[in-house]
C-alpha positions in Angstrom: 0.0 0.0 0.0 1.3 3.5 -0.8 2.5 5.7 2.1 1.2 9.3 2.5 3.8 12.1 2.5 2.1 15.5 2.7 0.2 16.0 -0.6 2.1 13.1 -2.2 2.2 9.3 -1.9 5.4 7.3 -2.1 6.3 3.8 -3.2 9.4 1.7 -2.8 11.6 2.0 -5.9 15.1 1.1 -7.0 16.8 2.8 -9.9 19.3 0.5 -11.6 21.4 0.5 -14.7 21.4 -2.7 -16.6 23.7 -2.9 -19.5 23.2 0.3 -21.6 19.7 1.0 -20.3 18.5 2.4 -17.0 15.1 1.8 -15.3 13.0 1.7 -12.2 12.7 -1.7 -10.5 9.6 -2.4 -8.3 8.3 -5.2 -6.1 5.1 -6.3 -7.8 3.3 -6.3 -4.4 3.8 -2.5 -4.1 2.0 -1.7 -7.4 -1.7 -1.8 -8.3 -2.8 -4.9 -10.2 -2.0 -5.2 -13.8 -4.2 -2.8 -15.9 -4.9 0.8 -16.6 -4.3 1.9 -12.9 -0.8 0.4 -12.8 0.0 1.9 -16.2 -1.2 5.4 -15.3 0.9 5.3 -12.1 4.0 4.1 -14.0 3.6 6.9 -16.5 3.2 9.5 -13.8 6.3 8.3 -12.0 8.3 8.5 -15.2 6.9 11.9 -16.1 5.1 10.9 -19.3 3.7 12.1 -21.5 6.3 14.8 -21.9 9.2 14.9 -24.3 11.6 15.7 -21.5 9.9 13.8 -18.7 10.9 16.7 -16.6 8.3 16.0 -13.8 9.3 12.4 -13.3 12.2 9.9 -13.1 12.5 9.2 -16.8 15.5 10.4 -18.8 13.7 11.5 -22.0 15.0 8.6 -24.1 13.6 5.1 -24.7 16.7 3.5 -23.1 16.0 5.5 -19.8 12.2 5.1 -19.7 11.9 1.5 -18.7 10.5 -0.5 -15.8 11.0 -3.9 -14.2 8.3 -5.4 -12.0 9.6 -8.4 -10.0 8.1 -11.0 -7.6 8.9 -14.4 -6.2 7.7 -17.1 -8.7 5.4 -20.1 -8.0 6.8 -21.9 -11.0 9.1 -24.9 -10.5 11.5 -23.8 -13.2 11.9 -20.2 -12.0 12.9 -18.3 -8.9 11.3 -15.0 -9.8 8.7 -13.6 -12.2 9.7 -10.4 -14.1 7.6 -8.1 -16.2 9.2 -5.5 -18.4 7.4 -2.3 -19.2 8.4 0.3 -21.8 7.0 3.7 -20.9 6.3 5.9 -23.9 7.7 9.4 -23.6 5.8 12.0 -25.5 2.5 10.1 -25.7 0.5 8.2 -23.0 1.1 4.5 -23.2 2.9 1.5 -21.7 4.2 -1.3 -23.9 4.4 -4.8 -22.7 4.8 -6.5 -26.1 8.4 -7.6 -25.6 11.3 -7.8 -23.2 14.5 -5.7 -22.7 17.8 -7.6 -22.5 19.6 -4.8 -20.7 16.9 -4.3 -18.1 16.8 -8.1 -17.7 20.4 -8.1 -16.8 19.6 -6.0 -13.7 16.9 -8.3 -12.5 19.4 -10.9 -11.0 21.3 -8.3 -9.0 18.0 -6.7 -7.9 16.8 -10.1 -6.6 20.1 -10.7 -4.8 20.1 -7.3 -3.1 16.4 -7.4 -2.2 16.5 -10.9 -0.7 14.2 -12.5 -3.3 16.5 -15.5 -3.8 18.8 -17.6 -1.7 22.2 -16.0 -2.1 25.3 -18.0 -2.7 28.6 -16.3 -2.2 30.7 -16.2 -5.4 28.0 -16.7 -8.0 24.2 -16.9 -7.5 22.2 -18.3 -10.3 18.8 -16.6 -10.7 16.1 -18.3 -12.9 13.9 -15.5 -14.3 10.5 -16.1 -15.8 9.7 -13.2 -18.2 6.0 -12.8 -18.3 6.1 -10.7 -21.5 7.5 -13.6 -23.5 6.7 -16.6 -21.3 10.3 -17.6 -21.3 12.9 -18.4 -18.7 16.2 -16.6 -18.7 19.2 -17.7 -16.6 21.4 -15.1 -14.9 24.6 -15.9 -13.1 25.2 -13.0 -10.8 28.6 -12.4 -9.1 28.1 -12.0 -5.4 30.5 -10.5 -2.7 29.6 -10.3 1.0 26.1 -11.3 0.3 25.3 -8.5 -2.2 25.6 -8.2 -6.0 29.2 -7.5 -6.9 29.7 -4.4 -9.1 33.5 -4.1 -9.4 35.2 -6.1 -12.1 37.0 -5.9 -15.4 34.2 -6.6 -17.8 33.5 -3.8 -20.3 30.2 -3.1 -22.0 30.6 -0.7 -24.9 28.4 2.3 -24.2 28.9 2.1 -20.4 31.7 4.1 -18.8 34.4 2.0 -17.0 34.2 -1.7 -16.2 32.2 -3.9 -13.8 31.4 -7.4 -12.7 30.3 -9.7 -15.5 26.7 -11.0 -15.3 26.4 -14.0 -17.7 22.9 -14.4 -19.3 21.6 -17.5 -21.1 18.6 -16.8 -23.4 18.4 -20.2 -25.2 14.9 -20.6 -23.9 13.6 -17.5 -25.7 13.6 -18.8 -29.3 10.2 -17.9 -30.7 9.5 -15.8 -27.6 6.8 -13.6 -29.3 5.6 -15.5 -32.4 6.3 -19.1 -31.3 8.8 -19.7 -34.1 12.4 -18.7 -34.9 11.2 -17.9 -38.4 7.8 -16.2 -38.1 7.2 -16.5 -41.9 8.8 -19.9 -42.2 11.5 -18.5 -44.4 15.0 -17.3 -43.7 14.6 -14.6 -46.4 11.5 -12.9 -47.8 11.0 -10.2 -50.5 9.2 -7.1 -49.3 7.7 -4.6 -51.8 7.9 -1.0 -50.7 5.3 1.6 -51.6 7.9 3.1 -54.1 7.7 -0.2 -56.0 11.2 -1.2 -54.9 11.6 -4.8 -53.6 14.1 -5.6 -50.8 15.3 -8.7 -49.0 14.2 -9.0 -45.3 14.7 -11.6 -42.7 12.2 -12.0 -39.8 13.8 -13.7 -36.8 12.3 -14.2 -33.4 14.7 -15.0 -30.5 14.5 -13.0 -27.2 12.5 -10.4 -29.2 11.5 -10.4 -32.9 13.5 -8.3 -35.3 13.4 -7.6 -39.0 16.8 -7.4 -40.6 17.4 -5.4 -43.8 20.4 -4.5 -45.8 21.6 -1.0 -45.0 22.4 -0.5 -48.7 18.8 -1.0 -49.6 18.0 2.1 -47.5 20.8 4.1 -49.2 23.1 4.2 -46.2 26.5 2.8 -45.6 25.9 1.2 -42.2 28.4 3.3 -40.3 26.1 6.2 -39.7 25.6 7.6 -36.2 22.7 9.3 -34.4 22.4 12.6 -36.2 22.8 11.0 -39.6 20.0 8.6 -38.9 17.6 10.3 -36.5 17.8 13.5 -38.6 17.2 11.7 -42.0 13.4 11.9 -42.4 13.4 10.0 -45.7 15.3 7.1 -44.0 12.9 7.2 -41.0 10.0 7.0 -43.3 11.4 3.9 -45.0 12.1 2.4 -41.5 8.6 2.9 -40.4 7.2 1.4 -43.6 9.5 -1.7 -43.5 8.9 -2.2 -39.8 5.2 -1.9 -40.3 5.1 -4.4 -43.1 7.2 -6.8 -41.1 4.7 -6.5 -38.2 2.0 -7.6 -40.6 4.1 -10.5 -41.8 4.7 -11.5 -38.2 1.0 -11.4 -37.4 1.4 -8.4 -35.0 -1.1 -6.2 -36.9 -3.2 -6.3 -40.0 -2.4 -2.9 -41.6 1.2 -1.7 -41.8 -0.1 1.9 -41.5 -1.4 1.2 -38.0 1.8 -0.6 -36.7 2.8 2.5 -34.8 -0.4 2.3 -32.7 -0.9 -1.5 -32.6 2.7 -2.7 -32.3 4.9 0.3 -31.6 7.9 -1.6 -30.2 8.1 -4.8 -32.1 9.5 -6.0 -34.3 12.6 -3.8 -34.0 14.4 -3.1 -37.3 18.1 -3.6 -37.8 20.1 -2.2 -40.7 22.9 -4.7 -41.5 26.1 -4.1 -43.4 29.3 -6.2 -43.8 32.4 -5.5 -41.7 34.2 -2.2 -42.3 36.3 0.3 -40.3 34.0 2.9 -38.7 34.0 5.6 -36.1 32.1 5.2 -32.8 30.0 7.9 -31.0 33.1 8.6 -28.9 35.3 9.1 -32.0 37.2 5.8 -31.6 38.0 3.9 -34.8 36.8 0.3 -34.8 38.7 -2.0 -37.2 37.0 -4.3 -39.7 38.8 -7.3 -38.3 37.2 -6.9 -34.9 33.6 -7.5 -36.0 31.4 -9.9 -37.9 29.0 -7.3 -39.2 27.9 -3.7 -38.6 24.5 -3.2 -37.1 22.3 -0.1 -36.6 19.2 -1.1 -34.6 16.1 1.2 -34.7 13.9 1.2 -31.6 10.8 3.3 -31.3 11.9 5.0 -34.5 15.2 6.2 -33.1 18.7 4.8 -33.4 19.8 2.7 -30.5 23.2 4.1 -29.4 24.6 0.6 -28.9 22.7 -2.7 -29.4 19.7 -3.9 -27.3 20.4 -7.0 -25.3 17.5 -8.8 -26.9 18.7 -7.5 -30.2 22.1 -9.0 -29.7 20.5 -12.4 -29.0 18.4 -12.2 -32.1 21.4 -11.1 -34.2 23.4 -14.0 -33.0 20.6 -16.4 -33.8 20.1 -14.9 -37.3 23.8 -15.2 -38.0 23.4 -19.0 -37.9 20.3 -19.1 -40.1 21.6 -20.0 -43.5 20.3 -17.6 -46.2 19.2 -14.8 -43.9 20.3 -11.2 -44.3 22.6 -11.4 -41.3 24.1 -14.7 -42.4 24.9 -13.3 -45.9 26.5 -10.2 -44.4 28.5 -11.8 -41.6 32.2 -12.6 -41.6 31.5 -15.6 -39.2 35.0 -15.5 -37.7 34.2 -17.3 -34.4 32.0 -20.4 -34.2 30.9 -19.6 -30.6 30.4 -15.9 -30.8 28.9 -13.2 -33.0 30.8 -9.9 -32.8 28.4 -6.9 -33.3 29.7 -3.6 -34.6 27.4 -0.9 -33.3 27.5 2.9 -32.7 29.3 2.5 -29.4 31.8 -0.2 -30.3 31.9 -4.0 -30.4 29.6 -6.3 -28.4 30.0 -10.1 -28.5 27.0 -12.4 -28.3 27.5 -16.1 -27.4 26.0 -18.6 -29.8 26.5 -22.3 -30.2 24.3 -24.1 -32.7 23.9 -27.4 -34.6 22.0 -28.4 -37.7 18.7 -30.2 -37.6 16.8 -31.8 -40.5 13.4 -30.0 -40.0 12.7 -26.3 -40.4 14.4 -24.0 -39.4 17.3 -26.3 -40.0 19.2 -25.0 -36.9 18.9 -25.4 -33.2 20.8 -23.6 -30.4 22.8 -25.0 -27.5 23.8 -21.5 -26.2 22.3 -18.0 -26.9 23.6 -15.5 -24.5 25.5 -12.3 -23.6 27.2 -10.7 -20.6 26.4 -7.4 -19.1 27.2 -5.3 -16.1 24.7 -3.7 -13.8 24.8 -1.3 -10.9 22.2 -0.1 -8.3 22.1 3.7 -8.6 19.5 4.6 -6.0 17.0 3.0 -3.6 14.3 4.8 -1.7 10.8 5.9 -2.6 9.3 7.4 -5.8 6.7 10.1 -5.2 3.5 10.9 -7.0 0.6 13.4 -6.2 -2.0 12.0 -3.9 -4.7 13.3 -6.2 -3.6 10.7 -8.7 -5.2 8.0 -6.5 -8.7 9.5 -7.0 -8.1 9.7 -10.7 -7.1 6.0 -10.7 -10.1 5.0 -8.6 -12.4 6.6 -11.1 -10.7 5.3 -14.2 -12.4 2.1 -15.3 -11.7 2.4 -19.0 -9.7 -0.5 -20.6 -7.7 0.0 -23.7 -7.2 -3.5 -25.2 -7.8 -6.8 -23.4 -7.7 -6.6 -19.6 -5.0 -8.9 -18.2 -3.2 -9.5 -21.5 0.4 -8.7 -22.0 1.4 -7.1 -25.2 -1.3 -4.4 -24.9 -0.7 -0.7 -24.8 -3.0 1.0 -22.4 -3.5 4.5 -23.7 -5.5 7.5 -22.5 
């Protein structure tokens, strides 16, 4: 139950960086039940809708407007249940249609520090059931003196300094959203754009579904950075069209023109290009020999400054699907890793696979990545007491009540 503090109420909250994202972590018992009331509260806490989120805890960017909701699990194969929520920024809405790999990497440390799991000194394995995708993720969390260890020598491009390595295994998330590694049944499809141009696309679903396209088909090199992509309105128009049509092919909506409303987060779109020297956001030159391919991932119609955790899983899986856009562009230097060249540097994803006779002709023994995470703050998040009255009187439901993957909008 919320505590009263003057004209405001307060709720327990942890702000935690996981990988290259940052979000608010809650105990589920402290929040209203799933539905419009919870969504409205989360939006108010983040400061949405407002492009700057100035009156809330959000950071005005998709990678800093995220929420993790955690509780002990009743499942035999999991220790905790975890729900991911993407809070929209300049419009009212909460997206539950997929998971976030970076925020997921903070769930294990959160559980260790909050006493939600039995802690083992050295390494504590946390089995995480993600409710968004109905899949179990395994996190091996380094522990020192009974708390999540933060100091170490593992470096995540896009995160200053180094930290303790958290190893994540996502092999159980193949087909997380659509039920199939290949939502269309094909490693490669032809997509016709409104201009009449036809392009190759690959729809892959592992951790989260992505549609992969060749950067050259969008008239870019594949080394572009934020200003060159987010400021290119013609490119963004093509991205929205291709992503919308991929959403239709994946069964996430019926009209590609409505994908922004009906499936705003998924599938993500990734622009793929072969290996080549390029300059990172910090000005560092990354050599061609250090990567398998260059990747520019579009999330919520903006360039991701690095690579989403779930995106790296999907990329690694796609790199082993013969005939896919990623497979064709990849150097495939290491049989056990896929080296991703993104705007902040190089990120490895672990992948071990073997051939099978039936479609999709490949199965995975390992799909994973490592991240660092750090607790930034724990205390209470505040919201106006008057919001409670608004929530009590708000009985409207946008979408199916109790169904993940619904955006509740006002």
